[in-house]
C-alpha positions as CSV (number, residue, x, y, z in Angstrom):
1,X,114.5,-42.6,151.4
2,X,113.4,-41.6,147.9
3,X,110.5,-43.5,146.4
4,X,109.3,-44.1,142.9
5,X,105.8,-44.8,141.6
6,X,102.3,-44.0,142.8
7,X,101.8,-42.0,146.0
8,X,99.0,-44.4,147.1
9,X,101.2,-47.4,146.6
10,X,103.9,-45.8,148.6
11,X,101.5,-45.0,151.5
12,X,100.1,-48.5,151.4
13,X,103.6,-50.0,151.5
14,X,104.6,-47.7,154.3
15,X,101.5,-48.7,156.2
16,X,102.2,-52.3,155.8
17,X,105.7,-51.7,157.1
18,X,104.4,-49.8,160.1
19,X,101.8,-52.6,160.7
20,X,104.5,-55.3,160.7
21,X,106.7,-53.2,162.9
22,X,104.1,-51.8,165.4
23,X,101.6,-54.6,165.3
24,X,98.7,-52.3,164.1
25,X,96.5,-52.8,161.0
26,X,97.3,-50.5,158.1
27,X,95.0,-47.5,157.4
28,X,93.9,-47.0,153.8
29,X,92.4,-43.6,152.8
30,X,90.4,-43.3,149.6
31,X,91.0,-39.8,148.2
32,X,89.2,-40.3,144.9
33,X,87.0,-37.4,144.0
34,X,84.4,-39.5,142.2
35,X,82.6,-42.3,143.9
36,X,83.3,-45.4,141.8
37,X,79.9,-46.9,142.7
38,X,77.5,-44.0,142.2
39,X,79.6,-41.9,139.9
40,X,78.8,-38.7,141.9
41,X,81.4,-36.2,143.1
42,X,82.5,-36.5,146.7
43,X,82.6,-33.4,149.0
44,X,85.0,-33.1,151.8
45,X,83.9,-32.6,155.4
46,X,82.8,-29.1,156.3
47,X,80.4,-28.6,153.4
48,X,83.1,-27.3,151.1
49,X,83.0,-28.2,147.5
50,X,85.5,-30.6,145.9
51,X,88.4,-28.9,144.2
52,X,86.9,-29.5,140.8
53,X,83.4,-28.4,141.7
54,X,84.0,-24.8,140.9
55,X,85.4,-25.5,137.4
56,X,82.4,-27.8,136.7
57,X,80.0,-25.1,137.8
58,X,81.8,-22.6,135.5
59,X,81.6,-25.0,132.6
60,X,77.9,-25.4,133.2
61,X,77.5,-21.7,133.2
62,X,79.5,-21.3,130.1
63,X,77.4,-24.0,128.4
64,X,74.3,-22.1,129.4
65,X,75.7,-18.9,128.0
66,X,76.7,-20.7,124.7
67,X,73.1,-22.0,124.4
68,X,71.7,-18.6,125.0
69,X,74.0,-17.0,122.4
70,X,73.0,-19.7,119.9
71,X,69.4,-19.1,120.6
72,X,69.8,-15.3,120.1
73,X,71.7,-16.0,116.8
74,X,68.9,-18.3,115.6
75,X,66.2,-15.7,116.5
76,X,68.1,-13.0,114.6
77,X,68.2,-15.1,111.3
78,X,65.7,-13.9,108.6
79,X,63.4,-16.6,107.6
80,X,62.3,-16.7,103.9
81,X,58.8,-15.6,103.1
82,X,57.7,-19.2,102.1
83,X,58.9,-20.6,105.5
84,X,57.3,-17.7,107.4
85,X,53.9,-18.2,105.8
86,X,54.2,-22.0,106.3
87,X,55.0,-21.4,110.0
88,X,52.0,-19.0,110.4
89,X,53.9,-15.7,110.2
90,X,51.7,-12.6,109.5
91,X,51.3,-11.7,105.9
92,X,52.7,-8.2,106.4
93,X,55.9,-9.3,108.2
94,X,59.3,-7.8,107.5
95,X,60.4,-11.1,106.0
96,X,57.6,-11.1,103.4
97,X,58.3,-7.5,102.5
98,X,61.9,-8.2,102.0
99,X,61.1,-11.3,99.9
100,X,58.7,-9.3,97.8
101,X,61.3,-6.6,97.2
102,X,64.0,-9.1,96.2
103,X,61.5,-10.8,93.9
104,X,60.7,-7.5,92.2
105,X,64.5,-6.8,91.8
106,X,64.9,-10.3,90.3
107,X,62.0,-9.7,87.8
108,X,63.4,-6.3,86.9
109,X,66.9,-7.8,86.3
110,X,65.3,-10.6,84.2
111,X,63.4,-8.1,82.1
112,X,66.5,-6.0,81.6
113,X,68.5,-9.1,80.5
114,X,65.7,-10.2,78.1
115,X,65.6,-6.7,76.5
116,X,69.4,-6.7,76.3
117,X,69.5,-10.0,74.6
118,X,66.8,-9.0,72.1
119,X,68.7,-5.8,71.4
120,X,72.0,-7.7,70.8
121,X,70.2,-10.1,68.5
122,X,68.6,-7.3,66.6
123,X,71.9,-5.4,66.2
124,X,73.6,-8.6,65.1
125,X,71.0,-9.2,62.5
126,X,71.2,-5.6,61.2
127,X,75.0,-5.9,61.1
128,X,74.8,-9.1,59.1
129,X,72.3,-7.5,56.7
130,X,74.5,-4.4,56.2
131,X,77.5,-6.6,55.4
132,X,75.5,-8.5,52.8
133,X,74.2,-5.2,51.3
134,X,77.8,-3.9,51.1
135,X,78.9,-6.9,49.2
136,X,75.9,-6.7,46.8
137,X,76.5,-3.0,46.1
138,X,80.1,-3.8,45.3
139,X,79.0,-6.4,42.7
140,X,76.4,-4.2,40.9
141,X,79.0,-2.9,38.3
142,X,79.9,-6.5,37.5
143,X,76.2,-7.3,37.0
144,X,76.0,-4.3,34.7
145,X,78.9,-5.6,32.6
146,X,77.2,-9.0,32.5
147,X,74.0,-7.4,31.2
148,X,75.8,-5.4,28.6
149,X,77.6,-8.5,27.3
150,X,74.4,-10.4,27.2
151,X,72.7,-7.7,25.2
152,X,75.6,-7.8,22.7
153,X,75.3,-11.5,22.3
154,X,78.6,-12.3,24.0
155,X,77.0,-14.6,26.7
156,X,74.6,-16.7,24.6
157,X,76.7,-19.8,25.1
158,X,80.0,-21.0,26.4
159,X,81.9,-21.1,29.7
160,X,81.5,-17.3,30.4
161,X,77.7,-17.6,30.1
162,X,77.7,-20.5,32.6
163,X,79.8,-18.4,35.0
164,X,77.5,-15.4,34.7
165,X,74.5,-17.6,35.4
166,X,76.2,-19.1,38.5
167,X,77.0,-15.7,39.8
168,X,73.5,-14.4,39.4
169,X,72.0,-17.5,41.0
170,X,74.4,-17.2,43.9
171,X,73.5,-13.6,44.5
172,X,69.8,-14.5,44.5
173,X,70.3,-16.7,47.5
174,X,71.3,-13.5,49.4
175,X,68.0,-11.9,48.4
176,X,69.1,-9.9,45.4
177,X,66.2,-9.1,43.1
178,X,66.5,-7.5,39.7
179,X,64.2,-4.6,38.7
180,X,63.8,-4.7,34.9
181,X,60.1,-5.3,34.2
182,X,58.4,-3.3,31.4
183,X,54.7,-2.5,31.0
184,X,54.3,-1.9,34.7
185,X,53.1,1.2,36.4
186,X,55.8,3.7,37.1
187,X,56.9,3.7,40.8
188,X,59.2,6.5,41.9
189,X,60.5,4.4,44.8
190,X,62.1,1.8,42.4
191,X,62.2,3.6,39.1
192,X,64.2,6.6,37.9
193,X,62.6,8.3,34.9
194,X,65.1,9.5,32.4
195,X,62.8,10.1,29.4
196,X,59.1,10.6,29.2
197,X,57.2,9.9,25.9
198,X,53.5,10.2,25.2
199,X,51.9,6.8,24.6
200,X,48.7,5.6,22.9
201,X,46.0,4.0,25.1
202,X,48.0,4.9,28.3
203,X,45.9,5.9,31.3
204,X,48.8,6.0,33.9
205,X,52.5,6.5,33.7
206,X,54.0,3.2,32.5
207,X,57.5,1.9,32.1
208,X,58.1,1.4,28.4
209,X,61.8,0.5,28.4
210,X,64.5,-0.2,31.0
211,X,67.8,1.5,30.2
212,X,69.7,0.1,33.3
213,X,68.4,-2.6,35.6
214,X,67.7,-1.8,39.2
215,X,68.3,-4.1,42.2
216,X,66.8,-4.5,45.7
217,X,67.4,-6.8,48.6
218,X,64.3,-7.6,50.5
219,X,62.5,-4.3,51.1
220,X,65.6,-2.3,50.6
221,X,66.2,-0.7,47.2
222,X,69.9,-0.9,46.3
223,X,69.6,1.0,43.1
224,X,66.6,2.3,41.2
225,X,66.1,1.2,37.6
226,X,66.6,3.9,34.9
227,X,63.6,3.7,32.6
228,X,61.7,5.5,29.8
229,X,58.2,6.3,30.9
230,X,55.2,6.4,28.6
231,X,52.7,9.1,29.8
232,X,49.1,9.6,28.6
233,X,48.9,11.7,25.5
């Protein structure tokens, strides 16, 4: 007769039927592999291990191998120099040498970056200065026309005189300086002598008259002033 459900329940019911039919007490066998009281594994008679003992031993061995592998991995990890010194590692260990090499590489890269940044800033400043100088050079003919108009009395008053003054003041903010002084010692770096005339009471070459103004921006001379030089007689 087919049965349904647990095997132990079926055996127990079968034993009860036999007991009622044969007049004997039912026999109940506990086949559990783990003792419910002690929690330890049970071993069958004959000293053989329980069916799950081999797998448990293999699991224990695998756990031991995993721990051994983890320990090998941890031993192979490089400890930073600071931690090695703190843990009492020798000063000349490989970790310290590697840390010192990495630190030197970092310092070298930092120095290269600082030099690169300074070079970029210097090139940027030079490029800006050259751009300003280019604009100033392009406006020098306009300033010459303003000077000529002022010498002829065309810019004594009125709106054009105000515009000329605003232009000159605006260019001064960019470092433009006019070279038009007379009575100063002749300087070949900022003066261009067109005429030389003997002068009285002159001990050194002196600028007596400016024919065309010169200009400079900072220490850079944009154009030398064309002058008449008085020389000692």
